[in-house]
N, C-alpha and C positions, 0 to 999 in steps of 0.2 A: 452379517456381511453386507457391505454397501452394494447397491445395484451397479452393474457394469455393462455398459452398452458397447464396449470396444470389442471388436472381433479378436479372437485369440491370436490370429496371425499378426494383426496390427499391434496388439499388445506385446508380442514377442519381438517384433521389429523395433518398437519404441524402447523396450528394455535393452535390447542389443545396442542401439544407438547411444543411449545414455551411458551404458557401461563402457563404451568405446571412447567417451569424452574424457578429457583430462579434468582434474579437479578445478583448474582455472576456468575451463569452458563451462563446467556445471555451475560454478559460482557466477560467471557472467550471465548465464541463462536465468538463474534465480534472481539476480539483481535486476535484470531487464523486466522480468515478470513482476517483481515488486514495484518497480517504477511505474509500470503500466497500471497496476491495480491502484496505487496511490493517486495517480493522475485521474483515473476514472472516479474514485471516491471523492476527490476534491471537486471535480466537475459536477458530481451529483449534489454535493453540498452547495456549491455556487448556484445551481439551478433553483434550489429552495430558498436562497438568500440573494435575490437579484440586486439589492442595493448595497450589499456588503462589500467592504474592501478586501483585497487579497489577504491582508493580515487577519481580518475577522474570520474569513473562510478557513484559514489555516488554524486559527485558535479553536474554531468549532470542531475541526477535524481532530485536533489534539484532545479536546474535551470528550469526544465520542470514543476515542481509542485509549486514552490514558486517565480519564476521569476529571471531574470538576476540581477537586483539591489541587492536583498538580497543575492544571491549566490556570487556575486562579493565581498560583505562585508564579507561573510564567508571565501572566498579564502584569502582575506587580513588578516583576523584574524588568519587563519591557518598558513599563511606565517610568520606572526609576532611571533606567538607562537613557530614556528620551529627554528627561529633564536635566 
């Protein structure tokens, strides 16, 4: 079992609040958290690649998350589209 530092009353409150949300509200919350995490990971990559363009940063993000083979295919597609 994973460590849990949340007080049981707080955990119960959080569970109750989540259960009271509509599916659309839960989806919106998940989408907002996903956007935040993606923005933070892009910022972390940008910090390690100070001279990179926004496209290079996004391609590096893609490589880290989806692998080099798929990212290489994306790079080829983008290059063909640009010419």
